[in-house]
C-alpha positions as CSV (number, residue, x, y, z in Angstrom):
1,M,45.7,-2.3,-8.1
2,E,42.7,-1.1,-5.9
3,D,40.5,-3.9,-4.5
4,T,37.0,-3.2,-5.8
5,F,35.4,-6.4,-4.3
6,R,31.8,-5.8,-3.0
7,P,30.2,-8.4,-0.7
8,F,26.8,-7.8,-2.2
9,E,24.8,-5.6,-4.6
10,L,22.1,-3.3,-3.4
11,P,18.6,-4.3,-4.6
12,R,16.8,-2.7,-7.5
13,V,13.3,-1.2,-7.1
14,S,10.7,-1.4,-9.8
15,V,8.5,1.7,-9.9
16,V,5.0,1.5,-11.4
17,I,3.3,4.8,-12.2
18,T,-0.4,4.3,-12.9
19,S,-2.2,7.0,-14.9
20,H,-5.7,7.6,-16.3
21,N,-6.5,11.0,-17.6
22,Y,-3.9,12.7,-15.4
23,R,-2.1,14.7,-18.1
24,P,-1.8,17.9,-16.0
25,Y,0.0,16.0,-13.2
26,V,1.9,13.0,-14.7
27,E,5.0,14.9,-15.6
28,D,5.5,15.9,-11.9
29,A,5.3,12.2,-10.9
30,I,7.8,11.1,-13.6
31,R,10.3,13.8,-12.8
32,S,10.1,13.0,-9.1
33,V,11.3,9.5,-9.9
34,L,14.1,10.9,-12.0
35,T,15.4,13.0,-9.1
36,Q,15.6,10.0,-6.6
37,T,18.8,9.9,-4.6
38,Y,18.7,6.1,-4.8
39,Q,19.4,5.3,-8.4
40,R,18.9,1.5,-8.7
41,W,15.4,1.7,-10.1
42,D,13.5,1.1,-13.3
43,C,10.1,2.6,-14.0
44,V,7.1,1.5,-16.1
45,I,4.3,4.0,-16.6
46,V,1.0,2.3,-17.3
47,D,-1.5,4.5,-19.1
48,D,-5.0,3.0,-18.5
49,A,-6.6,4.0,-21.9
50,S,-6.6,7.7,-21.1
51,T,-8.7,9.9,-23.4
52,D,-7.0,13.2,-22.6
53,G,-3.8,12.7,-24.6
54,S,-1.9,11.5,-21.7
55,A,-0.2,8.6,-23.6
56,E,1.3,10.9,-26.3
57,H,2.3,13.5,-23.7
58,I,4.2,10.8,-21.7
59,R,5.8,9.4,-24.9
60,Q,7.1,12.8,-25.8
61,L,8.3,13.5,-22.3
62,L,10.2,10.2,-22.2
63,Q,11.9,11.0,-25.5
64,T,13.0,14.3,-24.0
65,I,14.3,12.7,-20.8
66,D,16.0,9.9,-22.7
67,D,16.6,7.6,-19.8
68,P,16.4,3.9,-20.7
69,R,15.1,3.1,-17.2
70,F,11.7,4.5,-18.2
71,R,9.1,2.5,-20.2
72,L,5.5,3.3,-21.3
73,L,2.7,0.7,-21.4
74,V,-0.5,1.8,-23.0
75,R,-3.7,-0.2,-22.3
76,S,-6.2,-0.5,-25.1
77,E,-9.1,-0.7,-22.6
78,N,-9.7,1.0,-19.2
79,G,-9.3,-1.6,-16.5
80,G,-9.0,0.6,-13.3
81,Q,-6.1,0.9,-10.9
82,I,-5.8,-2.8,-10.1
83,A,-5.3,-3.6,-13.9
84,G,-2.5,-0.9,-13.9
85,F,-0.9,-2.5,-10.8
86,R,-1.0,-5.9,-12.4
87,D,0.3,-4.9,-15.8
88,G,3.1,-2.8,-14.2
89,F,4.0,-5.6,-11.8
90,A,4.1,-8.2,-14.6
91,A,6.4,-6.0,-16.7
92,T,9.0,-5.7,-13.9
93,D,11.2,-8.1,-11.9
94,A,13.0,-6.2,-9.1
95,P,12.8,-7.6,-5.6
96,F,11.1,-4.4,-4.4
97,V,8.1,-2.7,-6.1
98,A,6.8,0.8,-5.4
99,F,3.6,2.3,-6.8
100,L,3.2,6.0,-7.6
101,D,-0.2,7.5,-8.6
102,A,0.3,9.9,-11.5
103,D,-1.2,12.8,-9.6
104,D,1.3,12.4,-6.7
105,V,4.9,13.3,-6.2
106,W,7.9,11.7,-4.4
107,L,10.5,13.7,-2.5
108,P,14.1,12.9,-3.5
109,D,14.9,10.5,-0.6
110,F,11.7,8.4,-0.9
111,L,13.3,5.3,-2.3
112,L,16.5,5.6,-0.2
113,A,14.5,6.0,3.0
114,H,12.3,3.0,2.3
115,L,15.1,0.7,1.2
116,S,17.2,1.7,4.2
117,A,14.2,0.8,6.4
118,H,13.5,-2.5,4.7
119,L,17.2,-3.5,5.1
120,N,17.3,-2.8,8.9
121,A,18.9,-5.2,11.3
122,T,15.9,-5.8,13.5
123,R,12.8,-7.0,11.5
124,T,12.1,-7.7,7.8
125,A,8.6,-6.8,6.5
126,A,6.3,-7.3,3.6
127,L,5.8,-3.6,2.9
128,S,6.6,-0.2,4.1
129,S,4.6,3.0,4.2
130,C,5.7,6.6,4.9
131,D,3.9,9.8,5.9
132,L,2.8,12.2,3.1
133,F,2.3,15.9,2.9
134,L,-1.1,16.8,1.5
135,I,-1.2,19.4,-1.3
136,D,-3.9,20.8,-3.6
137,R,-3.9,20.7,-7.4
138,D,-1.4,23.6,-7.6
139,R,1.0,22.0,-5.1
140,Q,-0.1,24.4,-2.3
141,L,0.6,22.7,1.1
142,L,-2.6,21.7,3.0
143,S,-1.3,19.4,5.7
144,G,2.0,18.2,7.2
145,T,0.8,14.6,7.8
146,Y,-1.6,11.9,6.6
147,L,-3.6,11.4,9.8
148,L,-4.5,7.7,9.4
149,L,-0.8,6.6,9.2
150,R,-0.1,4.6,12.3
151,K,3.0,6.5,13.4
152,P,3.8,7.6,17.0
153,R,2.0,10.9,17.6
154,F,1.7,11.2,21.3
155,K,3.4,8.1,22.7
156,P,4.8,4.8,21.2
157,D,2.2,2.3,20.0
158,S,2.1,-0.7,22.3
159,R,1.7,-3.0,19.3
160,G,4.6,-1.6,17.4
161,L,8.4,-2.3,17.6
162,A,10.8,0.6,17.2
163,I,13.3,-0.1,14.4
164,T,16.8,1.2,14.3
165,P,18.5,1.5,10.9
166,G,21.4,-1.0,10.5
167,K,24.7,0.7,11.0
168,Q,26.6,-2.3,9.7
169,L,24.8,-2.2,6.4
170,G,25.6,1.5,6.1
171,D,29.3,0.8,6.7
172,L,29.4,-1.9,4.1
173,A,27.3,0.0,1.5
174,P,27.4,3.8,2.1
175,G,24.9,4.2,-0.8
176,I,22.1,2.8,1.4
177,A,22.9,4.7,4.6
178,Y,20.1,7.1,5.5
179,S,19.9,9.1,8.7
180,S,16.6,10.3,9.9
181,E,15.3,11.7,13.2
182,Y,11.8,10.3,12.5
183,P,10.8,7.0,14.1
184,I,10.3,3.8,12.2
185,T,7.9,1.3,13.6
186,Y,7.3,-2.4,12.8
187,F,3.8,-3.9,13.1
188,G,3.5,-7.7,12.8
189,P,0.8,-9.5,10.8
190,D,-1.4,-9.7,13.9
191,A,-1.8,-5.9,13.9
192,Y,-5.2,-5.4,12.3
193,G,-6.8,-2.6,10.4
194,W,-5.7,0.2,8.1
195,M,-2.3,1.6,9.2
196,W,-0.8,3.0,6.0
197,A,-0.9,6.1,3.9
198,P,-2.3,5.9,0.3
199,T,-0.7,4.2,-2.7
200,S,2.1,6.6,-3.3
201,S,3.5,5.9,0.1
202,L,3.9,2.1,-0.3
203,V,6.9,-0.1,-1.2
204,F,6.4,-3.8,-1.3
205,R,8.6,-6.9,-1.4
206,R,7.8,-8.7,-4.6
207,G,7.4,-12.0,-2.9
208,A,4.7,-10.7,-0.6
209,L,2.8,-8.9,-3.4
210,E,2.8,-11.6,-6.0
211,P,0.1,-13.8,-4.6
212,V,-2.0,-10.7,-3.8
213,L,-2.0,-9.3,-7.4
214,G,-2.6,-12.7,-8.8
215,F,-5.9,-13.1,-6.8
216,P,-9.2,-12.5,-8.5
217,F,-10.5,-9.6,-6.5
218,K,-14.0,-8.2,-7.3
219,A,-13.6,-4.7,-6.0
220,G,-13.1,-2.0,-8.6
221,M,-11.8,0.7,-6.1
222,G,-9.3,0.6,-3.3
223,T,-6.4,-1.3,-4.8
224,D,-4.1,0.1,-2.1
225,Y,-6.3,-1.2,0.6
226,L,-6.4,-4.7,-0.9
227,A,-2.7,-4.8,-1.7
228,A,-1.5,-3.4,1.7
229,T,-4.0,-5.4,3.9
230,C,-3.3,-8.7,2.2
231,A,0.5,-8.3,1.7
232,H,0.8,-7.3,5.4
233,L,-0.4,-10.7,6.4
234,A,2.7,-12.3,5.0
235,A,5.3,-10.5,7.2
236,G,4.0,-7.2,8.6
237,S,4.7,-3.6,7.8
238,L,7.2,-0.9,8.5
239,I,5.8,2.6,9.2
240,L,8.1,5.5,8.4
241,S,7.1,8.6,10.3
242,E,8.9,10.9,7.8
243,C,6.9,12.7,5.0
244,L,8.6,11.5,1.9
245,G,6.0,12.3,-0.7
246,L,3.1,14.6,-1.7
247,Y,-0.5,13.4,-1.9
248,R,-2.4,15.6,-4.2
249,L,-6.1,16.4,-3.5
250,H,-7.5,17.9,-6.6
251,G,-11.3,17.1,-6.4
252,A,-11.2,14.2,-8.8
253,N,-9.4,11.6,-6.7
254,A,-10.8,8.1,-7.0
255,S,-11.3,7.8,-3.2
256,T,-12.2,11.3,-2.2
257,S,-14.0,14.2,-3.9
258,V,-14.5,16.3,-0.8
259,S,-12.5,19.4,-0.1
260,F,-9.9,18.9,2.7
261,A,-11.2,20.4,5.9
262,G,-8.5,19.2,8.3
263,G,-8.3,16.0,10.2
264,R,-8.9,12.8,8.2
265,V,-9.3,12.9,4.4
266,Q,-13.0,12.4,3.8
267,L,-13.8,9.4,1.5
268,S,-16.2,9.8,-1.4
269,P,-19.7,8.2,-1.1
270,G,-18.9,5.8,-3.9
271,Y,-15.7,4.7,-2.2
272,Q,-17.5,4.2,1.1
273,A,-20.3,2.2,-0.6
274,S,-17.8,-0.3,-2.0
275,E,-16.2,-0.9,1.4
276,I,-18.0,-4.2,2.0
277,V,-16.9,-5.5,-1.4
278,R,-13.3,-4.9,-0.4
279,A,-13.8,-6.5,3.0
280,S,-15.3,-9.6,1.3
281,D,-12.3,-9.7,-1.1
282,V,-9.9,-9.7,1.9
283,L,-11.9,-12.6,3.5
284,D,-11.8,-14.5,0.2
285,Y,-8.0,-14.0,0.0
286,V,-7.4,-15.1,3.6
287,L,-9.5,-18.2,3.3
288,A,-7.9,-19.2,0.0
289,N,-4.5,-18.8,1.5
290,A,-5.3,-20.2,4.9
291,A,-2.6,-22.9,4.8
292,S,0.3,-20.6,3.9
293,L,-0.8,-17.9,6.4
294,R,-1.1,-20.5,9.2
295,A,2.4,-21.8,8.3
296,A,3.9,-18.3,8.3
297,N,2.1,-16.9,11.4
298,G,1.1,-19.9,13.6
299,K,-2.2,-21.7,14.3
300,A,-3.7,-18.9,16.4
301,F,-3.4,-16.3,13.7
302,L,-6.4,-17.1,11.5
303,P,-9.0,-17.3,14.3
304,E,-7.9,-13.9,15.6
305,F,-7.7,-12.2,12.3
306,L,-11.1,-13.5,11.1
307,S,-12.7,-12.6,14.5
308,Q,-11.5,-9.0,14.2
309,H,-12.5,-8.9,10.5
310,V,-16.1,-10.1,11.2
311,R,-16.4,-7.7,14.2
312,R,-15.6,-4.8,11.9
313,F,-17.7,-6.0,8.9
314,G,-20.7,-7.7,10.6
315,V,-22.4,-8.8,7.4
316,L,-19.6,-11.2,6.8
317,A,-20.7,-13.2,9.8
318,Y,-23.2,-15.1,7.6
319,D,-20.4,-16.6,5.5
320,P,-20.6,-20.4,6.2
321,R,-16.9,-20.8,5.4
322,L,-15.9,-19.1,8.6
323,L,-16.7,-21.6,11.3
324,P,-14.0,-24.2,10.7
325,F,-11.3,-21.5,11.0
326,L,-12.5,-19.9,14.3
327,D,-11.6,-21.0,17.8
328,R,-14.3,-21.9,20.3
329,R,-14.7,-18.3,21.6
330,G,-14.9,-17.0,18.0
331,R,-17.6,-19.5,17.1
332,I,-19.7,-18.6,20.1
333,R,-19.3,-14.9,19.3
334,L,-20.2,-15.5,15.6
335,R,-23.3,-17.6,16.5
336,R,-24.4,-14.9,19.0
337,K,-24.0,-12.2,16.3
338,R,-26.1,-14.2,13.9
339,F,-28.8,-14.8,16.5
340,V,-29.0,-11.1,17.4
341,R,-29.2,-10.2,13.7
342,S,-32.0,-12.7,13.1
343,L,-34.0,-11.3,16.0
344,R,-33.5,-7.8,14.6
345,R,-34.8,-8.8,11.2
346,L,-37.7,-10.8,12.7
347,F,-38.9,-7.7,14.6
348,G,-38.1,-5.2,11.8
349,M,-35.3,-3.5,13.7
350,G,-32.8,-3.6,10.8
351,T,-29.3,-5.0,10.9
352,A,-27.3,-2.1,12.4
């Protein structure tokens, strides 16, 4: 009798597709999940009170596909992307969670590559992000990279650690073995600033994301920024240099409505205007979770993070909650910033 003992089971991934009035695109997203080479997944599609017939279209499509791993949740009121994230997250229980915008598409090895990276033998991380091809509404290719992803472009990043996939794991479980010529880089929680590609590039550990999605954020836009920035603080990020999905620019994206002209994707005025609300949300989250973040990352972590955050978003310097968490140098810098701003206001020079 053949011995079928397995030392462990490979982890499941819960996929959450969020959709609002994306009927022309959502089938592409759903079918891209269906074609994944890593098959240990379940998928919940959250329709955020669409008015274009999306829900019925999805319901009929799932009947045709007839795969019990798919489920549809239909919200009675529009709550925005963060409501879709929360509802989808609450409806799943896998140790890894991936989010896919209904207007985007995954390539077949998306889940396999991310899970292989997460299970490497060098560093574990709170989330991973891969590169994305940019396409237009008709899937015509616009760019071979998402420029803001912090992957090696000219030379290795001095803050990042090169990750080698775990050969032992591949020997024990061939189903997770994934070979790629593209670098994987780990950035610890002390690496500050946006380093990821958008929502459809992200795979989170449930334990890192749970406190984030449970937090009462005020921002109505930029859920990927809040989720990635705050989850990263728990255990850092893995950056996969390989393009594993398609980010669709169709002129009605929530974060950009500007035609792609090369270089960085240009953010819409509305998205840029809400930047300070998101920055304030991150500050609130960090201060509310100060004890756990200090325990995870050491005493010096909070002063350094908050100093960088205030340098980037100067208006936050007026928050009286900051001072107890800053080191001596940070307090001096904060008081100086406040003094300079007061002088500028006094002499009518603005606050820039």
